[in-house]
N, C-alpha and C positions, 0 to 999 in steps of 0.2 A: 748650198755652198758645197764646192769641189772638196774631195778628199785632200788634195794637196793643201788647199787653203786652211782646211781644218788642222792639218798637221803643222802648218807654219804658225797658226795662231796658238796652238798647243806648245810649240817651242818658245814663242814670245812669253806666254804666261809663266811657263815653268822657269825661264830665265828671270823674269821679274820676281818671281817667288823666291829664287835662290839669292838674288841681289838683296831683297829685303830682309832675308835671313842673316846675310853676311853684315848688313848694317846694324842689325840688332837694336833698333829703335823701338822704344816703349814709353809708357807714361812717365816712368822715373827717369828715362834718358832719352828725351825726344830730339836732341841736338847732337850732331857729330861734326867735328872740324877735321878735314883732311887736306893734305898737300899733295898737289899733283906734280907730274914730271917737269912741268915748265916753271915750277916754283910757286905757282898761285895756290891760294887757300880757297877751299870750297866748303861752305857750310851746308850741311844736309839737315833739314828739319822735317818732323813728322808731327803736325799739330793734332791729328787724330787718327784713327785706326785705318782711314782709307785714303789720306793725303800725305804725299811726300813731295817736298821741293827742295831746290838747291839754289844756292846763291854764291856766286863768285865774290870774294872779298874785297877785290879791287876791279876797277874798271867798270863796265856795265854789269849789273847783278846777273844777267843771263850769260856772261862770258863771251858775248860776241864783240866784234871789232869793226863797227861800221866804217867803211872806206878806209880800213887799216888803222883806225884811230881808237883810243879808248872809250869814246862815246859820241854820240850826236852832238853833245854840247861842244866837245872839243872840236868835231868837224865844222859846226856852224861858227864857232869862234874863230877858226882859221880862215873861214870865208870873210868874216867881218874884219879881220886883220889885213887880209888881202885887198879887200875893198878900200880900205884906208890908204893902203900903199898907193893904189891906182888912182884914187880920187882926192887925196890930200886930206881927207876927214871922213868921219863915219856918217855925216849928214846924208840922208837918203837910203841908208841901208835898210833892207827889208827882207823878210821871209814871208812865204805864203802861209795860209792858214794850216795847211796840212803839215808844213815843216815845223811850226810852232806846236802843233799837237804832238808831233813826234817827240819833241823836247819835253813836253809836259808828261807824256806818258813814261818817258825814261825816268824823269823825276819821281813820279809816283812809284816806280819799281825801286828806286834808290831810297825813298821814303820807307817803303816796307823793309828794306835791308837795315836801315839805320834804327828802326824799331827793333829788329832782331838783335842788332849789336848792342842796343841800350839794355835789353834784357839780360844779355850775358856779359854786360859791363865792359865792352871794348870801346872805350870813350873816345880813343884817337879816331877810330873808324866813324863813330857818330859825328865828331867834329869835322871830319873831312867831307862826309856826305852832306850834312847840313850846310856846310859852307858852299858846296857845289850847287845845291837846290837854291840857296839864297841868290847866287850868282845868276842862275837861269832865270830866276823870277825878276830880278833886276834888269836883265837883258830884254826880257819881254816888256817890262814897264817903259823902257827907253825906246824901243824900235817896233813894237807891235801896236796895233790899234788898241784903244782903252778896252774894248769888250774882249778881246782875245787874251790881253795881258792879265785882265781880272781872273780869268780861269785859273792861273797859278798864283797871281799876287795876293789874292784874298787869304792864302795859307801862310803868308810870310811871318805873321805873329808866332805861329807854332814853330816855324823853322827857327826864329830868333831865340825862342825860349829853350829849344832843345840844344842849339849850338852854345848857349850860355851855360846851360847845365853841364854839357860835356867838357867845356873847358874848365868849369869849376871842379867837376869831379877828377879830372886829370891832375889838377893842383892838389886836391885833397888826398889822392893816392901818393902823391910826392910829399905829403905833410906840410902843405903850404896854404893854410886856410886864409890868410891875407890876401894872397893874389886871387884865390877862388872868389873872395867877397868882391874884389875889383871887377871881375868878369860878370858876376851877377849884377852889380851896380850898372855896369855898361849895358847889359842887356835889358835892364829896367828902363834905361834911358832910351835905348833903341825902340823898345815897344811903346814908350811914350810918343816918340815920333812917328811911329807908324799908325797909332791911334788918331794922331792929328791928321795924317794924310786921309785916313778913312773918312773922317768927319768933313774935311774940305771937299772930298770928292763924292760925298752923299752915300757913303756905305756904312750906315749907322749900325746894321746888324754886325758887321765884321769888327767894327770898333767895340761893340759891347761884348762879343765873344772873347776878343783879345784882352779886354780889360778884366773881365770877370774870371776868365780862365787863366790865360798864360801869364798875365801880369801878377795876378794873385799867386800863381804858383811860384814865380820868382820871388816875389816879396815873402812868401812863407819859406822858401829855401834860405833866403837872406836871414830871417829870424833864426832858423836853426843854425846857420853858420855862426852867428853872433852868440848863440847859446853855448855852442861847443867850445869857442875860442880856440886855443891851441891843442885841446884834447885829442886823443886818438879817436878815430870813428871807424864804423864798419861800412860806410857808404850806403846807408839805408835811410837817409833823412829826408828824402823828396817825395812828393806826391807822384812824380812821373815814374818812380821805380815800380816795377810790376812783379807780382808773384808769377812763377812760370806758367801756372794754369791760366791766368789772365793774359799773359803774353801770347800763348798759343791760341787762345780764343780770338784774339785781335788778329793774329797772323793768318788764321783760318779765314776770317772774313775778308781780309785783304787779299789773300790768294784767290778767292772766289771773285772778287771784284776785278783782279787782274785778268782773269779768264774772260770775263765779260768785255773788257777793253780789247783783248786780242781778237 
């Protein structure tokens, strides 16, 4: 390696070291939220001593704007709308396998972000990201082949659970447990419908996981809601809440998975 390359590498490493010192992230304070010049929020998280990641709070988690839009989902949705205008209906609309996988990869990163948001109790952001991922998987169910669609659709039960909990948590923050209960009841109903779909389409494993994990979580959440009535609460009643250490362990695993996808 040339001396010039060594000097350049040294400058890069020193710059990174200085940046990490400024961020001042450690076990007790592993997350930092910053606002940048364009008004966007960026969440920096350090799940362990050697990994630092950042998520943009809106749009794509990596902050990019494919084709000048907020996400690939928005881009392909624009294509769908244009197809409908040109053809009078959406019948026959299709994306190729690579385009669907682009959408699914984007959803995976959005899932990683809303897991982080759930850990720091930014429930409006969890609601937004889960609704987008549900919309993506519904889009695939309607327009992709069944084998391609199932790559995403099999996780819809988890998405429904998290979306229902986020809506309920928002209501609880507003001291409105009755509306929170309605959101949980609606989520239980949606999960029942999804379980029925899984059984009809011979995906018994997905039905079993959804019923035993996600449906049971909402039922337990509902029981807690009924128990507290109109009393004040500290937003710690659900099995889906995570201690910071558990959250960071899961994020570390997901970030490693994301590296393997890229």
